[in-house]
N, CA, C and O of each residue as an XYZ file, in Angstrom:
160
protein
N     161.198     30.593    149.373
C     161.387     31.322    150.604
C     160.212     31.042    151.538
O     159.054     31.127    151.129
N     160.507     30.715    152.765
C     159.467     30.414    153.748
C     159.013     31.689    154.451
O     159.819     32.561    154.776
N     157.720     31.776    154.676
C     157.165     32.879    155.443
C     157.283     32.549    156.921
O     156.924     31.452    157.348
N     157.782     33.490    157.697
C     157.959     33.262    159.131
C     157.069     34.155    159.992
O     157.081     34.040    161.217
N     156.305     35.037    159.369
C     155.449     35.953    160.118
C     154.000     35.809    159.686
O     153.694     35.558    158.520
N     153.128     35.973    160.652
C     151.692     35.971    160.385
C     151.077     37.085    161.215
O     151.238     37.122    162.435
N     150.373     37.992    160.553
C     149.727     39.104    161.239
C     148.219     38.945    161.128
O     147.691     38.691    160.045
N     147.527     39.096    162.256
C     146.071     39.030    162.279
C     145.580     40.390    162.768
O     145.886     40.805    163.886
N     144.824     41.073    161.930
C     144.353     42.420    162.263
C     142.881     42.558    161.897
O     142.337     41.790    161.104
N     142.259     43.561    162.500
C     140.855     43.844    162.213
C     140.623     45.341    162.330
O     141.291     46.022    163.108
N     139.691     45.840    161.568
C     139.329     47.253    161.639
C     138.315     47.521    162.750
O     138.071     48.678    163.095
N     137.724     46.471    163.311
C     136.681     46.629    164.316
C     137.067     45.949    165.625
O     137.719     44.905    165.609
N     136.669     46.529    166.760
C     136.887     45.852    168.042
C     135.944     44.652    168.171
O     134.913     44.592    167.500
N     136.292     43.724    169.013
C     135.463     42.536    169.269
C     135.145     41.759    167.999
O     134.028     41.273    167.822
N     136.137     41.646    167.114
C     135.929     40.950    165.844
C     136.306     39.473    165.928
O     136.121     38.740    164.957
N     136.831     39.022    167.069
C     137.175     37.610    167.233
C     138.615     37.284    166.898
O     138.928     36.133    166.594
N     139.502     38.272    166.946
C     140.918     38.038    166.614
C     141.559     37.020    167.548
O     142.323     36.162    167.105
N     141.253     37.112    168.832
C     141.856     36.190    169.794
C     141.443     34.752    169.509
O     142.280     33.850    169.553
N     140.188     34.530    169.223
C     139.698     33.187    168.927
C     140.364     32.629    167.665
O     140.773     31.468    167.637
N     140.468     33.451    166.636
C     141.125     33.032    165.397
C     142.602     32.744    165.661
O     143.138     31.742    165.188
N     143.252     33.623    166.416
C     144.673     33.443    166.745
C     144.905     32.140    167.508
O     145.843     31.402    167.207
N     144.062     31.858    168.481
C     144.217     30.625    169.257
C     144.039     29.387    168.379
O     144.763     28.405    168.540
N     143.084     29.428    167.455
C     142.882     28.304    166.543
C     144.064     28.086    165.629
O     144.482     26.950    165.408
N     144.611     29.175    165.092
C     145.776     29.059    164.210
C     146.984     28.565    164.989
O     147.751     27.747    164.481
N     147.167     29.049    166.222
C     148.301     28.587    167.033
C     148.179     27.102    167.362
O     149.176     26.380    167.363
N     146.963     26.647    167.639
C     146.748     25.213    167.899
C     147.113     24.390    166.668
O     147.789     23.368    166.781
N     146.671     24.830    165.501
C     146.977     24.134    164.257
C     148.492     24.104    164.001
O     149.053     23.054    163.685
N     149.146     25.264    164.139
C     150.590     25.326    163.888
C     151.380     24.510    164.901
O     152.395     23.907    164.553
N     150.924     24.484    166.153
C     151.614     23.687    167.168
C     151.585     22.207    166.796
O     152.568     21.495    167.001
N     150.477     21.751    166.258
C     150.382     20.347    165.844
C     151.214     20.065    164.597
O     151.771     18.976    164.458
N     151.303     21.040    163.686
C     152.032     20.839    162.437
C     153.539     21.061    162.600
O     154.344     20.289    162.077
N     153.914     22.112    163.324
C     155.320     22.516    163.429
C     155.920     22.111    164.767
O     157.069     21.675    164.831
N     155.148     22.255    165.826
C     155.625     21.874    167.146
C     156.079     23.043    167.999
O     156.202     22.895    169.214
N     156.336     24.215    167.395
C     156.835     25.338    168.173
C     156.325     26.634    167.550
O     156.589     26.913    166.381
N     155.597     27.419    168.330
C     155.086     28.712    167.872
C     155.293     29.737    168.967
O     155.503     29.375    170.125
N     155.237     31.010    168.617
C     155.388     32.094    169.588
C     154.296     33.123    169.367
O     153.755     33.243    168.268
N     153.974     33.867    170.421
C     152.918     34.871    170.360
C     153.470     36.179    170.916
O     154.128     36.195    171.956
N     153.197     37.266    170.214
C     153.617     38.583    170.679
C     152.475     39.553    170.488
O     152.023     39.757    169.361
N     151.994     40.157    171.568
C     150.919     41.152    171.477
C     151.557     42.536    171.606
O     152.152     42.876    172.629
N     151.418     43.306    170.559
C     151.987     44.661    170.587
C     150.926     45.686    170.575
O     151.222     46.881    170.595
C-alpha cells in the first residue's frame, strides 16, 4: 500500500517547518513530478 499523505508538525513556533516542507516538495517534484500543498 502506498502512502499518499505527509504531515509536518512541530510543538514550537519558528521551528523551520516551512523550510523543511519546501525541501521535501522540491525532492518529491523531481522524483514524482506532481505534488500539492495545503495549509490548514
